[in-house]
Phi, psi and omega in degrees: 000131182276144173286131176297128178300340181295334182276350180274119176297153173295146182294329180296327180290321180291323178295323181290321177295309184299317184287321179294325179290322180293321180273338185067029184198127172292327180295308177301320173301314177304311180301322176295320184266007178059045183231177169277156179298327179286329178290324176291319170306312179295321181296315181294317182296325181289326177287318178299318182291320180294324180271346179071029184223170171258116183265330175236152168246139180268117182239108185049242182262010183240165173239136185237132182298140171285176177298321178291321177299316181293326178292324187277336189297317179301322178293318178294318178297318177299316182294318179290322175298320179293323176295317179297313180297324176299313182292318177294325178292324179293325181287325177296328185256017182293339181261024175086356185275148172284155181242125176249119179253123188237126174259132185212163178293139187301317184286319181298315178305305186291326189254339177237314188289309190299314183296338179264347188298325179300335178290325179292314187289332176291319177293328186232059181303344178275005176243121174268133184252127171252127181238135172228149179272135174216142178251344182227153178308149179207177176284106183298321184291334179301316186253007174062039173279144172271331181209161177219150171252127189232143171242128181154223180257154183287060180231124177202120185303132176056038176213164176251132189253126178246122181299130178258296189189169173245177183263148163255111182255131186228152171279123187228156177204171175286155177303323180293323178291322178290341168289321177281331184228093181284146184226119175235343179224166173301322184293335183295341179270349186297317174265010184281158169293122186249141174253146187230145173266127190291336174279358173225070185293336181266009187299310180295313176305316182296316175307308178301316183294326177292338183250031171065035171223061187287352184271346186288133177270109193237046179250000184281155177116176180286150184234144181221150185259002179221141176309313180305320181292313185290330175294313177298316179297328177289321181296327181269004177082028179279338180172184172275142186225146171263115187226145175290134184300327182295332180279343181240029178301316182288327179288325178290320179298318181279354181078014174292324179230155179229153172284121190284321179211133186278062175233100185273169178217142169252152181257171175285338181267157183226170174262142182225146171265117187249123176237136180295153178304137177089356178247001184296339184266008179284129190300320179292331179290313178302314180296318181289312182302317183293321179288316187286327176296323176290321180289322179294318186291343183260001181263114181294339179278002176237150182255120174271355178048000000 
């Protein structure tokens, strides 16, 4: 049974509700929306009347969301975000070009994807690319993404995962640190200052274990929660870092970092291109998938196994 359109609130009314909820004030909401305070009050009353619920409680000079209002707010915010994205996509494609929305890991985007993206746009001038950073799986349909780049296992609800590559991880350090702390064997790194990625706390112990030094206690040293931070920390000589080679190609080429020991490691996780169910036949999705697979296969810093 289809919902009667008469039951759907006007977007301007939902905007007034979201804005008043965010500010806790009809007056501030009115200022943001360029309306009068009485106009915002009327919109809220109309929404309450239409829904048959109380959305705000009046407390002194402020308004506070009721329990029903708090429950409704996330859905309203999601609907407004989807509406905004719909308009932006329509405006971006007004010249006849397709729009491809991609969610990707932030460091993968900045250090591997973006330097190569001009090649894709040159090959496909009819496609506009929107890129947003995401670190964890999410509902692709909720945010209307066409594709995502995911690191982990090939598990993503309501989506298809295509294998891209695995990582080649190497111990690296700044030239200045390598001058002070020479490394010729795995054991030489046992007492060295180590840098750790907080999201991969077992990486150094696993590296030592894979290279016949399982008894080394390798949890000492500074910790960082982003690849960009640990790369910078390694470049300025704070310690030795285990880093994916594809993330530090430019730093190695420029001499900011050097491979401390040519003993690589691969992890159990891989990179995947994720497409939501029902979008695999979208032309822009096929074009990007073909392109990125070709670029990955030609990149020596990535392992295709």
